[in-house]
Backbone atoms as SQL, in Angstrom:
CREATE TABLE atoms (id INTEGER PRIMARY KEY, chain TEXT, resi INTEGER, resn TEXT, atom TEXT, x REAL, y REAL, z REAL);
INSERT INTO atoms VALUES
  (1, 'A', 1, 'MET', 'N', -50.420, -0.844, -56.134),
  (2, 'A', 1, 'MET', 'CA', -49.277, -0.509, -55.318),
  (3, 'A', 1, 'MET', 'C', -48.150, -0.089, -56.248),
  (4, 'A', 2, 'TYR', 'N', -47.548, 1.013, -55.951),
  (5, 'A', 2, 'TYR', 'CA', -46.442, 1.522, -56.750),
  (6, 'A', 2, 'TYR', 'C', -45.154, 1.454, -55.949),
  (7, 'A', 3, 'SER', 'N', -44.031, 1.391, -56.647),
  (8, 'A', 3, 'SER', 'CA', -42.757, 1.291, -55.945),
  (9, 'A', 3, 'SER', 'C', -42.513, 2.498, -55.043),
  (10, 'A', 4, 'SER', 'N', -43.143, 3.623, -55.340),
  (11, 'A', 4, 'SER', 'CA', -42.967, 4.810, -54.500),
  (12, 'A', 4, 'SER', 'C', -43.660, 4.669, -53.146),
  (13, 'A', 5, 'ASP', 'N', -44.522, 3.639, -52.999),
  (14, 'A', 5, 'ASP', 'CA', -45.193, 3.395, -51.720),
  (15, 'A', 5, 'ASP', 'C', -44.260, 2.767, -50.688),
  (16, 'A', 6, 'VAL', 'N', -43.106, 2.276, -51.117),
  (17, 'A', 6, 'VAL', 'CA', -42.175, 1.594, -50.223),
  (18, 'A', 6, 'VAL', 'C', -41.385, 2.630, -49.430),
  (19, 'A', 7, 'LYS', 'N', -41.276, 2.369, -48.113),
  (20, 'A', 7, 'LYS', 'CA', -40.557, 3.287, -47.225),
  (21, 'A', 7, 'LYS', 'C', -39.481, 2.508, -46.481),
  (22, 'A', 8, 'ALA', 'N', -38.451, 3.201, -46.018),
  (23, 'A', 8, 'ALA', 'CA', -37.392, 2.590, -45.216),
  (24, 'A', 8, 'ALA', 'C', -37.707, 2.777, -43.739),
  (25, 'A', 9, 'SER', 'N', -37.456, 1.742, -42.963),
  (26, 'A', 9, 'SER', 'CA', -37.650, 1.828, -41.518),
  (27, 'A', 9, 'SER', 'C', -36.530, 2.647, -40.878),
  (28, 'A', 10, 'VAL', 'N', -36.722, 2.958, -39.616),
  (29, 'A', 10, 'VAL', 'CA', -35.659, 3.532, -38.807),
  (30, 'A', 10, 'VAL', 'C', -34.609, 2.434, -38.623),
  (31, 'A', 11, 'GLN', 'N', -33.339, 2.778, -38.727),
  (32, 'A', 11, 'GLN', 'CA', -32.264, 1.791, -38.555),
  (33, 'A', 11, 'GLN', 'C', -32.263, 1.258, -37.130),
  (34, 'A', 12, 'LEU', 'N', -32.172, -0.064, -37.003),
  (35, 'A', 12, 'LEU', 'CA', -32.004, -0.689, -35.696),
  (36, 'A', 12, 'LEU', 'C', -30.545, -1.096, -35.544),
  (37, 'A', 13, 'THR', 'N', -29.976, -0.842, -34.377),
  (38, 'A', 13, 'THR', 'CA', -28.617, -1.287, -34.070),
  (39, 'A', 13, 'THR', 'C', -28.629, -2.332, -32.958),
  (40, 'A', 14, 'SER', 'N', -29.817, -2.630, -32.455),
  (41, 'A', 14, 'SER', 'CA', -30.035, -3.696, -31.482),
  (42, 'A', 14, 'SER', 'C', -31.495, -4.128, -31.614),
  (43, 'A', 15, 'SER', 'N', -31.872, -5.164, -30.918),
  (44, 'A', 15, 'SER', 'CA', -33.242, -5.671, -31.010),
  (45, 'A', 15, 'SER', 'C', -34.251, -4.611, -30.612),
  (46, 'A', 16, 'GLY', 'N', -35.428, -4.638, -31.257),
  (47, 'A', 16, 'GLY', 'CA', -36.486, -3.698, -30.919),
  (48, 'A', 16, 'GLY', 'C', -37.620, -3.739, -31.914),
  (49, 'A', 17, 'ARG', 'N', -38.633, -2.937, -31.633),
  (50, 'A', 17, 'ARG', 'CA', -39.787, -2.845, -32.533),
  (51, 'A', 17, 'ARG', 'C', -39.396, -2.126, -33.813),
  (52, 'A', 18, 'LEU', 'N', -39.968, -2.586, -34.911),
  (53, 'A', 18, 'LEU', 'CA', -39.744, -1.931, -36.190),
  (54, 'A', 18, 'LEU', 'C', -40.461, -0.581, -36.168),
  (55, 'A', 19, 'GLN', 'N', -39.737, 0.475, -36.500),
  (56, 'A', 19, 'GLN', 'CA', -40.301, 1.817, -36.502),
  (57, 'A', 19, 'GLN', 'C', -40.091, 2.484, -37.854),
  (58, 'A', 20, 'GLY', 'N', -40.974, 3.403, -38.157),
  (59, 'A', 20, 'GLY', 'CA', -40.858, 4.235, -39.345),
  (60, 'A', 20, 'GLY', 'C', -41.113, 5.680, -38.955),
  (61, 'A', 21, 'TYR', 'N', -40.721, 6.591, -39.826),
  (62, 'A', 21, 'TYR', 'CA', -40.968, 8.011, -39.558),
  (63, 'A', 21, 'TYR', 'C', -42.348, 8.390, -40.085),
  (64, 'A', 22, 'ILE', 'N', -43.195, 8.824, -39.169),
  (65, 'A', 22, 'ILE', 'CA', -44.538, 9.280, -39.523),
  (66, 'A', 22, 'ILE', 'C', -44.661, 10.700, -39.007),
  (67, 'A', 23, 'ALA', 'N', -44.883, 11.629, -39.930),
  (68, 'A', 23, 'ALA', 'CA', -44.946, 13.061, -39.604),
  (69, 'A', 23, 'ALA', 'C', -43.678, 13.495, -38.866),
  (70, 'A', 24, 'GLY', 'N', -42.524, 12.923, -39.251),
  (71, 'A', 24, 'GLY', 'CA', -41.241, 13.328, -38.691),
  (72, 'A', 24, 'GLY', 'C', -40.850, 12.679, -37.386),
  (73, 'A', 25, 'ALA', 'N', -41.722, 11.819, -36.832),
  (74, 'A', 25, 'ALA', 'CA', -41.428, 11.173, -35.550),
  (75, 'A', 25, 'ALA', 'C', -41.319, 9.660, -35.740),
  (76, 'A', 26, 'ALA', 'N', -40.335, 9.034, -35.085),
  (77, 'A', 26, 'ALA', 'CA', -40.194, 7.583, -35.128),
  (78, 'A', 26, 'ALA', 'C', -41.383, 6.959, -34.404),
  (79, 'A', 27, 'THR', 'N', -42.097, 6.071, -35.111),
  (80, 'A', 27, 'THR', 'CA', -43.333, 5.484, -34.600),
  (81, 'A', 27, 'THR', 'C', -43.317, 3.976, -34.846),
  (82, 'A', 28, 'ASN', 'N', -43.781, 3.203, -33.862),
  (83, 'A', 28, 'ASN', 'CA', -43.889, 1.752, -34.046),
  (84, 'A', 28, 'ASN', 'C', -44.824, 1.465, -35.214),
  (85, 'A', 29, 'LEU', 'N', -44.431, 0.498, -36.048),
  (86, 'A', 29, 'LEU', 'CA', -45.207, 0.163, -37.237),
  (87, 'A', 29, 'LEU', 'C', -46.058, -1.081, -37.008),
  (88, 'A', 30, 'GLY', 'N', -47.247, -1.064, -37.514),
  (89, 'A', 30, 'GLY', 'CA', -48.113, -2.232, -37.486),
  (90, 'A', 30, 'GLY', 'C', -49.546, -1.829, -37.704),
  (91, 'A', 31, 'PRO', 'N', -50.275, -2.608, -38.494),
  (92, 'A', 31, 'PRO', 'CA', -49.773, -3.696, -39.325),
  (93, 'A', 31, 'PRO', 'C', -48.836, -3.167, -40.413),
  (94, 'A', 32, 'VAL', 'N', -47.949, -4.062, -40.888),
  (95, 'A', 32, 'VAL', 'CA', -46.935, -3.657, -41.854),
  (96, 'A', 32, 'VAL', 'C', -46.588, -4.859, -42.741),
  (97, 'A', 33, 'ARG', 'N', -46.169, -4.580, -43.958),
  (98, 'A', 33, 'ARG', 'CA', -45.718, -5.621, -44.884),
  (99, 'A', 33, 'ARG', 'C', -44.260, -5.334, -45.250),
  (100, 'A', 34, 'ILE', 'N', -43.357, -6.233, -44.843),
  (101, 'A', 34, 'ILE', 'CA', -41.935, -6.064, -45.139),
  (102, 'A', 34, 'ILE', 'C', -41.637, -6.689, -46.498),
  (103, 'A', 35, 'ARG', 'N', -41.001, -5.899, -47.363),
  (104, 'A', 35, 'ARG', 'CA', -40.687, -6.357, -48.721),
  (105, 'A', 35, 'ARG', 'C', -39.217, -6.696, -48.899),
  (106, 'A', 36, 'ASN', 'N', -38.339, -6.014, -48.154),
  (107, 'A', 36, 'ASN', 'CA', -36.904, -6.218, -48.308),
  (108, 'A', 36, 'ASN', 'C', -36.235, -5.850, -46.992),
  (109, 'A', 37, 'ILE', 'N', -35.096, -6.492, -46.712),
  (110, 'A', 37, 'ILE', 'CA', -34.311, -6.097, -45.548),
  (111, 'A', 37, 'ILE', 'C', -32.848, -5.976, -45.938),
  (112, 'A', 38, 'GLN', 'N', -32.138, -5.123, -45.216),
  (113, 'A', 38, 'GLN', 'CA', -30.694, -5.004, -45.326),
  (114, 'A', 38, 'GLN', 'C', -30.138, -5.058, -43.916),
  (115, 'A', 39, 'ALA', 'N', -29.022, -5.781, -43.768),
  (116, 'A', 39, 'ALA', 'CA', -28.419, -5.935, -42.442),
  (117, 'A', 39, 'ALA', 'C', -26.915, -6.087, -42.582),
  (118, 'A', 40, 'GLN', 'N', -26.217, -5.852, -41.451),
  (119, 'A', 40, 'GLN', 'CA', -24.765, -6.039, -41.410),
  (120, 'A', 40, 'GLN', 'C', -24.410, -6.806, -40.147),
  (121, 'A', 41, 'ALA', 'N', -23.550, -7.809, -40.311),
  (122, 'A', 41, 'ALA', 'CA', -23.114, -8.634, -39.186),
  (123, 'A', 41, 'ALA', 'C', -22.077, -7.892, -38.352),
  (124, 'A', 42, 'SER', 'N', -22.138, -8.088, -37.035),
  (125, 'A', 42, 'SER', 'CA', -21.106, -7.563, -36.142),
  (126, 'A', 42, 'SER', 'C', -20.137, -8.669, -35.743),
  (127, 'A', 43, 'ALA', 'N', -20.466, -9.910, -36.110),
  (128, 'A', 43, 'ALA', 'CA', -19.623, -11.082, -35.854),
  (129, 'A', 43, 'ALA', 'C', -20.156, -12.220, -36.723),
  (130, 'A', 44, 'ALA', 'N', -19.460, -13.347, -36.713),
  (131, 'A', 44, 'ALA', 'CA', -19.922, -14.506, -37.474),
  (132, 'A', 44, 'ALA', 'C', -21.278, -14.985, -36.953),
  (133, 'A', 45, 'ASP', 'N', -21.994, -15.691, -37.806),
  (134, 'A', 45, 'ASP', 'CA', -23.275, -16.310, -37.451),
  (135, 'A', 45, 'ASP', 'C', -24.325, -15.301, -37.000),
  (136, 'A', 46, 'ALA', 'N', -24.477, -14.231, -37.764),
  (137, 'A', 46, 'ALA', 'CA', -25.526, -13.253, -37.464),
  (138, 'A', 46, 'ALA', 'C', -26.895, -13.904, -37.676),
  (139, 'A', 47, 'GLU', 'N', -27.858, -13.449, -36.885),
  (140, 'A', 47, 'GLU', 'CA', -29.188, -14.040, -36.943),
  (141, 'A', 47, 'GLU', 'C', -30.230, -12.943, -36.778),
  (142, 'A', 48, 'ILE', 'N', -31.289, -13.040, -37.594),
  (143, 'A', 48, 'ILE', 'CA', -32.406, -12.096, -37.533),
  (144, 'A', 48, 'ILE', 'C', -33.688, -12.898, -37.383),
  (145, 'A', 49, 'LYS', 'N', -34.451, -12.595, -36.353),
  (146, 'A', 49, 'LYS', 'CA', -35.787, -13.167, -36.177),
  (147, 'A', 49, 'LYS', 'C', -36.753, -11.996, -36.123),
  (148, 'A', 50, 'ILE', 'N', -37.832, -12.080, -36.870),
  (149, 'A', 50, 'ILE', 'CA', -38.848, -11.032, -36.828),
  (150, 'A', 50, 'ILE', 'C', -40.162, -11.672, -36.398),
  (151, 'A', 51, 'TYR', 'N', -40.636, -11.204, -35.253),
  (152, 'A', 51, 'TYR', 'CA', -41.854, -11.735, -34.648),
  (153, 'A', 51, 'TYR', 'C', -43.066, -10.888, -35.030),
  (154, 'A', 52, 'ASN', 'N', -44.213, -11.519, -35.120),
  (155, 'A', 52, 'ASN', 'CA', -45.473, -10.811, -35.298),
  (156, 'A', 52, 'ASN', 'C', -46.000, -10.485, -33.898),
  (157, 'A', 53, 'ALA', 'N', -45.322, -9.541, -33.239),
  (158, 'A', 53, 'ALA', 'CA', -45.607, -9.237, -31.836),
  (159, 'A', 53, 'ALA', 'C', -44.890, -7.943, -31.449),
  (160, 'A', 54, 'THR', 'N', -45.099, -7.515, -30.217),
  (161, 'A', 54, 'THR', 'CA', -44.439, -6.302, -29.707),
  (162, 'A', 54, 'THR', 'C', -43.179, -6.623, -28.921),
  (163, 'A', 55, 'SER', 'N', -42.864, -7.928, -28.786),
  (164, 'A', 55, 'SER', 'CA', -41.643, -8.361, -28.097),
  (165, 'A', 55, 'SER', 'C', -41.217, -9.698, -28.703),
  (166, 'A', 56, 'ALA', 'N', -40.146, -10.274, -28.181),
  (167, 'A', 56, 'ALA', 'CA', -39.615, -11.529, -28.724),
  (168, 'A', 56, 'ALA', 'C', -40.427, -12.726, -28.237),
  (169, 'A', 57, 'THR', 'N', -41.725, -12.647, -28.467),
  (170, 'A', 57, 'THR', 'CA', -42.656, -13.738, -28.157),
  (171, 'A', 57, 'THR', 'C', -43.622, -13.841, -29.327),
  (172, 'A', 58, 'GLY', 'N', -44.375, -14.899, -29.369),
  (173, 'A', 58, 'GLY', 'CA', -45.336, -15.058, -30.446),
  (174, 'A', 58, 'GLY', 'C', -44.707, -15.671, -31.683),
  (175, 'A', 59, 'PRO', 'N', -45.457, -15.680, -32.775),
  (176, 'A', 59, 'PRO', 'CA', -44.976, -16.355, -33.979),
  (177, 'A', 59, 'PRO', 'C', -43.809, -15.630, -34.649),
  (178, 'A', 60, 'ILE', 'N', -42.803, -16.409, -35.040),
  (179, 'A', 60, 'ILE', 'CA', -41.686, -15.886, -35.828),
  (180, 'A', 60, 'ILE', 'C', -42.073, -16.038, -37.294),
  (181, 'A', 61, 'LEU', 'N', -42.158, -14.927, -38.011),
  (182, 'A', 61, 'LEU', 'CA', -42.520, -14.968, -39.431),
  (183, 'A', 61, 'LEU', 'C', -41.304, -14.938, -40.342),
  (184, 'A', 62, 'VAL', 'N', -40.171, -14.425, -39.839),
  (185, 'A', 62, 'VAL', 'CA', -38.932, -14.379, -40.616),
  (186, 'A', 62, 'VAL', 'C', -37.797, -14.834, -39.706),
  (187, 'A', 63, 'HIS', 'N', -36.952, -15.730, -40.225),
  (188, 'A', 63, 'HIS', 'CA', -35.779, -16.194, -39.476),
  (189, 'A', 63, 'HIS', 'C', -34.655, -16.395, -40.479),
  (190, 'A', 64, 'LEU', 'N', -33.628, -15.550, -40.403),
  (191, 'A', 64, 'LEU', 'CA', -32.505, -15.592, -41.332),
  (192, 'A', 64, 'LEU', 'C', -31.197, -15.670, -40.570),
  (193, 'A', 65, 'LYS', 'N', -30.245, -16.419, -41.116),
  (194, 'A', 65, 'LYS', 'CA', -28.890, -16.486, -40.574),
  (195, 'A', 65, 'LYS', 'C', -27.929, -16.173, -41.712),
  (196, 'A', 66, 'PHE', 'N', -26.839, -15.461, -41.380),
  (197, 'A', 66, 'PHE', 'CA', -25.873, -15.105, -42.418),
  (198, 'A', 66, 'PHE', 'C', -24.543, -14.735, -41.798),
  (199, 'A', 67, 'GLY', 'N', -23.517, -14.698, -42.632),
  (200, 'A', 67, 'GLY', 'CA', -22.221, -14.155, -42.251),
  (201, 'A', 67, 'GLY', 'C', -21.256, -15.146, -41.626),
  (202, 'A', 68, 'THR', 'N', -19.998, -15.009, -42.032),
  (203, 'A', 68, 'THR', 'CA', -18.926, -15.800, -41.438),
  (204, 'A', 68, 'THR', 'C', -17.934, -14.911, -40.691),
  (205, 'A', 69, 'ALA', 'N', -18.180, -13.580, -40.739),
  (206, 'A', 69, 'ALA', 'CA', -17.291, -12.622, -40.065),
  (207, 'A', 69, 'ALA', 'C', -18.028, -11.294, -39.904),
  (208, 'A', 70, 'ALA', 'N', -17.458, -10.415, -39.115),
  (209, 'A', 70, 'ALA', 'CA', -18.022, -9.070, -38.924),
  (210, 'A', 70, 'ALA', 'C', -18.016, -8.305, -40.245),
  (211, 'A', 71, 'ASN', 'N', -18.943, -7.384, -40.363),
  (212, 'A', 71, 'ASN', 'CA', -19.081, -6.457, -41.486),
  (213, 'A', 71, 'ASN', 'C', -19.559, -7.097, -42.782),
  (214, 'A', 72, 'GLU', 'N', -19.998, -8.343, -42.748),
  (215, 'A', 72, 'GLU', 'CA', -20.631, -8.930, -43.934),
  (216, 'A', 72, 'GLU', 'C', -22.066, -8.428, -44.000),
  (217, 'A', 73, 'SER', 'N', -22.537, -8.185, -45.217),
  (218, 'A', 73, 'SER', 'CA', -23.873, -7.616, -45.374),
  (219, 'A', 73, 'SER', 'C', -24.850, -8.631, -45.933),
  (220, 'A', 74, 'LEU', 'N', -26.122, -8.359, -45.694),
  (221, 'A', 74, 'LEU', 'CA', -27.218, -9.170, -46.212),
  (222, 'A', 74, 'LEU', 'C', -28.241, -8.221, -46.817),
  (223, 'A', 75, 'SER', 'N', -28.666, -8.521, -48.014),
  (224, 'A', 75, 'SER', 'CA', -29.793, -7.836, -48.638),
  (225, 'A', 75, 'SER', 'C', -30.724, -8.936, -49.116),
  (226, 'A', 76, 'PHE', 'N', -31.947, -8.943, -48.592),
  (227, 'A', 76, 'PHE', 'CA', -32.874, -10.032, -48.881),
  (228, 'A', 76, 'PHE', 'C', -34.215, -9.443, -49.300),
  (229, 'A', 77, 'THR', 'N', -34.701, -9.872, -50.460),
  (230, 'A', 77, 'THR', 'CA', -35.999, -9.435, -50.962),
  (231, 'A', 77, 'THR', 'C', -36.978, -10.599, -50.876),
  (232, 'A', 78, 'PHE', 'N', -38.136, -10.353, -50.293),
  (233, 'A', 78, 'PHE', 'CA', -39.168, -11.381, -50.181),
  (234, 'A', 78, 'PHE', 'C', -39.973, -11.422, -51.477),
  (235, 'A', 79, 'ASP', 'N', -40.306, -12.616, -51.913),
  (236, 'A', 79, 'ASP', 'CA', -41.074, -12.793, -53.146),
  (237, 'A', 79, 'ASP', 'C', -42.463, -12.175, -53.045),
  (238, 'A', 80, 'CYS', 'N', -43.026, -11.936, -54.194),
  (239, 'A', 80, 'CYS', 'CA', -44.416, -11.464, -54.350),
  (240, 'A', 80, 'CYS', 'C', -44.680, -10.211, -53.531),
  (241, 'A', 81, 'ASP', 'N', -45.583, -10.312, -52.563),
  (242, 'A', 81, 'ASP', 'CA', -46.014, -9.140, -51.810),
  (243, 'A', 81, 'ASP', 'C', -45.289, -8.949, -50.492),
  (244, 'A', 82, 'GLY', 'N', -44.248, -9.720, -50.216),
  (245, 'A', 82, 'GLY', 'CA', -43.523, -9.576, -48.970),
  (246, 'A', 82, 'GLY', 'C', -44.161, -10.366, -47.844),
  (247, 'A', 83, 'VAL', 'N', -43.802, -10.031, -46.613),
  (248, 'A', 83, 'VAL', 'CA', -44.301, -10.730, -45.425),
  (249, 'A', 83, 'VAL', 'C', -45.168, -9.761, -44.630),
  (250, 'A', 84, 'ARG', 'N', -46.401, -10.163, -44.370),
  (251, 'A', 84, 'ARG', 'CA', -47.372, -9.318, -43.663),
  (252, 'A', 84, 'ARG', 'C', -47.326, -9.591, -42.166),
  (253, 'A', 85, 'PHE', 'N', -47.187, -8.520, -41.385),
  (254, 'A', 85, 'PHE', 'CA', -47.242, -8.580, -39.928),
  (255, 'A', 85, 'PHE', 'C', -48.544, -7.914, -39.507),
  (256, 'A', 86, 'GLU', 'N', -49.473, -8.714, -39.027),
  (257, 'A', 86, 'GLU', 'CA', -50.808, -8.223, -38.686),
  (258, 'A', 86, 'GLU', 'C', -50.807, -7.317, -37.458),
  (259, 'A', 87, 'ASP', 'N', -49.925, -7.596, -36.505),
  (260, 'A', 87, 'ASP', 'CA', -49.848, -6.789, -35.291),
  (261, 'A', 87, 'ASP', 'C', -48.739, -5.761, -35.467),
  (262, 'A', 88, 'GLN', 'N', -47.605, -6.013, -34.856),
  (263, 'A', 88, 'GLN', 'CA', -46.401, -5.199, -35.048),
  (264, 'A', 88, 'GLN', 'C', -45.257, -6.136, -35.349),
  (265, 'A', 89, 'ALA', 'N', -44.143, -5.590, -35.776),
  (266, 'A', 89, 'ALA', 'CA', -42.963, -6.402, -36.068),
  (267, 'A', 89, 'ALA', 'C', -41.898, -6.106, -35.021),
  (268, 'A', 90, 'TYR', 'N', -41.482, -7.156, -34.301),
  (269, 'A', 90, 'TYR', 'CA', -40.387, -7.037, -33.350),
  (270, 'A', 90, 'TYR', 'C', -39.186, -7.745, -33.956),
  (271, 'A', 91, 'VAL', 'N', -38.060, -7.041, -34.047),
  (272, 'A', 91, 'VAL', 'CA', -36.851, -7.563, -34.678),
  (273, 'A', 91, 'VAL', 'C', -35.852, -7.958, -33.596),
  (274, 'A', 92, 'ASP', 'N', -35.495, -9.239, -33.578),
  (275, 'A', 92, 'ASP', 'CA', -34.525, -9.779, -32.624),
  (276, 'A', 92, 'ASP', 'C', -33.216, -9.992, -33.381),
  (277, 'A', 93, 'LEU', 'N', -32.178, -9.234, -33.004),
  (278, 'A', 93, 'LEU', 'CA', -30.888, -9.282, -33.687),
  (279, 'A', 93, 'LEU', 'C', -29.832, -9.958, -32.821),
  (280, 'A', 94, 'THR', 'N', -29.087, -10.883, -33.418),
  (281, 'A', 94, 'THR', 'CA', -27.953, -11.520, -32.770),
  (282, 'A', 94, 'THR', 'C', -26.741, -11.347, -33.681),
  (283, 'A', 95, 'ASN', 'N', -25.650, -10.824, -33.147),
  (284, 'A', 95, 'ASN', 'CA', -24.429, -10.567, -33.928),
  (285, 'A', 95, 'ASN', 'C', -24.718, -9.732, -35.180),
  (286, 'A', 96, 'CYS', 'N', -25.580, -8.767, -35.009),
  (287, 'A', 96, 'CYS', 'CA', -26.013, -7.912, -36.122),
  (288, 'A', 96, 'CYS', 'C', -26.141, -6.489, -35.580),
  (289, 'A', 97, 'ASP', 'N', -25.405, -5.535, -36.178),
  (290, 'A', 97, 'ASP', 'CA', -25.416, -4.173, -35.641),
  (291, 'A', 97, 'ASP', 'C', -26.043, -3.141, -36.574),
  (292, 'A', 98, 'HIS', 'N', -26.682, -3.614, -37.639),
  (293, 'A', 98, 'HIS', 'CA', -27.374, -2.708, -38.560),
  (294, 'A', 98, 'HIS', 'C', -28.511, -3.470, -39.208),
  (295, 'A', 99, 'PHE', 'N', -29.732, -2.914, -39.137),
  (296, 'A', 99, 'PHE', 'CA', -30.900, -3.540, -39.751),
  (297, 'A', 99, 'PHE', 'C', -31.829, -2.440, -40.248),
  (298, 'A', 100, 'VAL', 'N', -32.237, -2.552, -41.500),
  (299, 'A', 100, 'VAL', 'CA', -33.237, -1.660, -42.083),
  (300, 'A', 100, 'VAL', 'C', -34.208, -2.521, -42.879),
  (301, 'A', 101, 'ALA', 'N', -35.495, -2.268, -42.711),
  (302, 'A', 101, 'ALA', 'CA', -36.521, -2.957, -43.490),
  (303, 'A', 101, 'ALA', 'C', -37.165, -1.951, -44.442),
  (304, 'A', 102, 'TYR', 'N', -37.537, -2.426, -45.601),
  (305, 'A', 102, 'TYR', 'CA', -38.279, -1.620, -46.570),
  (306, 'A', 102, 'TYR', 'C', -39.685, -2.182, -46.598),
  (307, 'A', 103, 'TYR', 'N', -40.667, -1.326, -46.346),
  (308, 'A', 103, 'TYR', 'CA', -42.019, -1.788, -46.062),
  (309, 'A', 103, 'TYR', 'C', -43.078, -0.958, -46.782),
  (310, 'A', 104, 'THR', 'N', -44.289, -1.523, -46.795),
  (311, 'A', 104, 'THR', 'CA', -45.465, -0.785, -47.246),
  (312, 'A', 104, 'THR', 'C', -46.540, -0.905, -46.199);
């Protein structure tokens, strides 16, 4: 695996399925391995949950909380090979108006 294999997801501004551009079209991703995320809070106590599912049900594989005010940013890199989502990744955002995942 080379660093050039890493791609950026489509930006989410609200909860939804993780998507990437495939042949120029936004497409739901899965299976996918998330290596890094970047997010921005829209208010204090921002929260990100990423489910191994097509909706906010099923197992939560990532759960992060951050921020004490609006416009605070989060950049988080997962150790080793990242987090593998066998199905699809559904991102549930609370008090968060910007989310991008870097994936392989």
